C-alpha positions in Angstrom: 5.5 4.5 -13.7 8.1 7.2 -13.5 8.7 6.8 -9.7 11.3 4.9 -7.7 10.0 2.1 -5.4 11.9 0.4 -2.7 11.4 -3.2 -1.9 11.2 -4.4 1.8 11.6 -0.8 3.0 12.0 -0.3 6.8 9.6 2.5 7.8 9.2 3.2 11.5 8.7 -0.1 13.3 7.5 -1.9 10.2 8.9 -3.2 6.8 6.7 -2.2 3.8 6.6 -4.6 0.9 7.1 -1.7 -1.5 7.3 2.0 -1.0 7.5 5.1 -3.1 9.0 7.6 -0.6 8.6 10.6 -2.9 4.8 10.0 -3.1 4.5 8.5 0.4 2.8 5.4 -1.0 3.1 1.9 0.4 2.0 -1.2 -1.6 1.4 -4.3 0.4 1.0 -7.7 -1.2 -0.8 -10.1 1.2 -0.4 -13.8 0.9 -0.9 -16.7 3.2 1.3 -15.2 5.8 -1.2 -12.4 6.4 -3.6 -14.2 8.6 -4.2 -11.5 11.2 -6.3 -8.6 9.8 -6.2 -6.8 13.1 -2.4 -6.7 13.0 -2.5 -5.5 9.3 -5.0 -2.8 10.3 -2.7 -1.7 13.1 0.2 -1.4 10.7 -1.9 0.5 8.2 -3.1 2.8 10.9 0.4 3.6 11.9 1.5 4.3 8.3 -1.6 6.6 7.8 -0.8 8.5 11.1 2.7 9.1 9.8 1.5 10.5 6.4 1.6 7.4 4.2 -1.1 6.1 1.9 -1.4 2.3 1.9 -2.6 0.0 -0.9 -3.2 -3.6 -0.1 -3.5 -6.3 -2.7 -4.1 -10.0 -2.4 -1.4 -12.1 -4.0 -4.1 -13.6 -6.2 -4.9 -10.2 -7.5 -1.3 -9.6 -8.4 -1.1 -12.9 -10.2 -4.5 -12.9 -11.9 -5.0 -9.2 -12.7 -1.7 -7.5 -12.7 -2.9 -4.9 -15.1 -5.6 -3.8 -12.6 -3.1 -3.7 -9.8 -0.7 -1.6 -11.8 -3.5 0.8 -12.9 -4.5 1.2 -9.3 -1.0 2.0 -8.2 -0.6 4.5 -11.0 -3.8 6.2 -10.0 -2.7 6.4 -6.4 0.6 7.9 -7.4 -1.2 10.7 -9.2 -4.1 11.2 -6.9 -4.7 8.9 -3.9 -8.1 10.4 -3.3 -9.2 8.6 -6.5 -8.4 5.2 -4.9 -10.6 3.6 -2.3 -8.9 3.7 1.1 -9.8 0.4 2.7 -9.5 1.8 6.3 -11.1 5.2 5.5 -8.1 6.8 7.3 -7.0 8.9 4.4 -6.7 12.5 5.7 -8.3 14.0 2.5 
């Protein structure tokens, strides 16, 4: 994709699954361990408040439709306003 991503990147009080610091993009892959949507929303809200755009994917999406996941990430890298923000907290 032409951008460097970090895996398990500590950002503030959280650890992002993947981050592209240059584009301030976080990619979260949620599996069975993500059973508390309120906690995830709190995390995402914190990231948004600190200038990050967050994409969340279910593990099944990654396994079953990797092409769509990669296309969505590529779109967000170029123009996050073209990607649905699940929390509607995107400042644009």
